DONUTI-845725 format. One record per residue (C-alpha): x, y, z; residue in three letters; residue number from 1. Coordinates in Angstrom, 2 decimals, always signed. Layout:
N
+---------+---------+---------+-----+-----+
|       X |       Y |       Z | res |   n |
+---------+---------+---------+-----+-----+
|       X |       Y |       Z | Ala | NUM |
...
+---------+---------+---------+-----+-----+
//
This chain:
77
+---------+---------+---------+-----+-----+
|       X |       Y |       Z | res |   n |
+---------+---------+---------+-----+-----+
|  +57.38 |  -18.85 |  -20.65 | Met |   1 |
|  +54.91 |  -16.64 |  -18.88 | Leu |   2 |
|  +51.68 |  -17.14 |  -16.96 | Val |   3 |
|  +49.10 |  -14.54 |  -17.96 | Gln |   4 |
|  +45.72 |  -13.67 |  -16.49 | Arg |   5 |
|  +42.84 |  -13.66 |  -18.96 | Val |   6 |
|  +39.60 |  -11.76 |  -18.33 | Ala |   7 |
|  +36.64 |  -13.64 |  -19.76 | Leu |   8 |
|  +34.06 |  -10.95 |  -20.37 | Ser |   9 |
|  +31.30 |  -13.39 |  -21.31 | Thr |  10 |
|  +31.25 |  -14.98 |  -17.86 | Val |  11 |
|  +32.95 |  -12.25 |  -15.83 | Arg |  12 |
|  +35.51 |  -14.67 |  -14.48 | Val |  13 |
|  +39.27 |  -14.43 |  -14.61 | Asp |  14 |
|  +41.18 |  -17.35 |  -16.01 | Ser |  15 |
|  +44.82 |  -18.00 |  -16.76 | Trp |  16 |
|  +46.96 |  -19.09 |  -19.67 | Thr |  17 |
|  +50.59 |  -19.95 |  -20.28 | Val |  18 |
|  +52.42 |  -18.15 |  -23.07 | Leu |  19 |
|  +55.39 |  -19.73 |  -24.77 | Gly |  20 |
|  +58.60 |  -17.92 |  -25.64 | Asp |  21 |
|  +56.86 |  -16.76 |  -28.83 | Asp |  22 |
|  +54.10 |  -15.07 |  -26.74 | Asp |  23 |
|  +51.51 |  -17.52 |  -28.09 | Val |  24 |
|  +49.46 |  -19.66 |  -25.67 | Pro |  25 |
|  +50.80 |  -23.21 |  -25.31 | Val |  26 |
|  +47.92 |  -25.12 |  -26.88 | Glu |  27 |
|  +47.80 |  -28.27 |  -24.69 | Pro |  28 |
|  +48.01 |  -26.18 |  -21.54 | Ile |  29 |
|  +45.46 |  -23.71 |  -22.91 | Glu |  30 |
|  +42.96 |  -26.51 |  -23.57 | Arg |  31 |
|  +43.35 |  -27.95 |  -20.08 | Tyr |  32 |
|  +43.07 |  -24.60 |  -18.32 | Leu |  33 |
|  +40.00 |  -23.76 |  -20.43 | Ala |  34 |
|  +38.48 |  -27.08 |  -19.37 | Tyr |  35 |
|  +39.09 |  -26.26 |  -15.70 | Leu |  36 |
|  +37.42 |  -22.90 |  -16.18 | Thr |  37 |
|  +34.49 |  -24.50 |  -18.04 | Asp |  38 |
|  +33.83 |  -26.91 |  -15.17 | Val |  39 |
|  +33.77 |  -23.98 |  -12.73 | Asp |  40 |
|  +37.04 |  -24.53 |  -10.93 | Arg |  41 |
|  +38.13 |  -21.62 |   -8.78 | Ser |  42 |
|  +40.27 |  -19.03 |  -10.58 | Pro |  43 |
|  +42.86 |  -19.65 |   -7.85 | Asn |  44 |
|  +42.93 |  -23.36 |   -8.76 | Thr |  45 |
|  +43.32 |  -22.55 |  -12.45 | Val |  46 |
|  +46.11 |  -20.11 |  -11.60 | Arg |  47 |
|  +47.95 |  -22.74 |   -9.53 | Ala |  48 |
|  +47.69 |  -25.27 |  -12.35 | Tyr |  49 |
|  +48.94 |  -22.65 |  -14.82 | Ala |  50 |
|  +52.10 |  -22.02 |  -12.80 | Tyr |  51 |
|  +52.71 |  -25.73 |  -12.24 | Asp |  52 |
|  +52.23 |  -26.53 |  -15.92 | Leu |  53 |
|  +54.55 |  -23.67 |  -16.90 | Lys |  54 |
|  +57.23 |  -25.18 |  -14.66 | Asp |  55 |
|  +56.60 |  -28.64 |  -16.11 | Tyr |  56 |
|  +56.83 |  -27.36 |  -19.70 | Trp |  57 |
|  +60.06 |  -25.51 |  -18.83 | Thr |  58 |
|  +61.48 |  -28.73 |  -17.38 | Phe |  59 |
|  +60.52 |  -30.65 |  -20.53 | Leu |  60 |
|  +62.10 |  -28.02 |  -22.78 | Ala |  61 |
|  +65.29 |  -28.02 |  -20.71 | His |  62 |
|  +65.50 |  -31.81 |  -21.04 | Arg |  63 |
|  +64.53 |  -31.81 |  -24.73 | Gly |  64 |
|  +61.43 |  -33.93 |  -24.09 | Leu |  65 |
|  +58.08 |  -33.88 |  -25.87 | Asp |  66 |
|  +55.10 |  -33.80 |  -23.50 | Trp |  67 |
|  +53.39 |  -36.61 |  -25.46 | Arg |  68 |
|  +56.36 |  -38.96 |  -25.11 | Glu |  69 |
|  +57.68 |  -38.33 |  -21.59 | Val |  70 |
|  +58.28 |  -41.49 |  -19.57 | Arg |  71 |
|  +58.28 |  -42.11 |  -15.85 | Leu |  72 |
|  +62.04 |  -42.63 |  -16.02 | Glu |  73 |
|  +62.46 |  -39.15 |  -17.51 | Asp |  74 |
|  +60.66 |  -37.63 |  -14.55 | Leu |  75 |
|  +62.59 |  -39.73 |  -12.05 | Gly |  76 |
|  +65.94 |  -38.44 |  -13.26 | Glu |  77 |
+---------+---------+---------+-----+-----+
//
C-alpha cells in the first residue's frame, strides 16, 4: 500500500489518497479522504489520516479481516 499526494486543480488544494497493492485507490479510504477535503480540512490533516488509514488497512490485511466486519476483540488482540 502507498500513500499518494493528489493535486486537485479545480480547487488548487493538495489532497491525499491510499493506493492498494494493485495501484488503485482503496475506495472506502478514498471516499473518506475526499469527504475531509470537501469539508475544508487542512491538507496536513488529510495526509495524517491517509497514513493512519493505510496502516489500519495493512493491519486488517495481515490479520485477514474485512473492514466492514472487524470487531473490538480483533483490535484488542
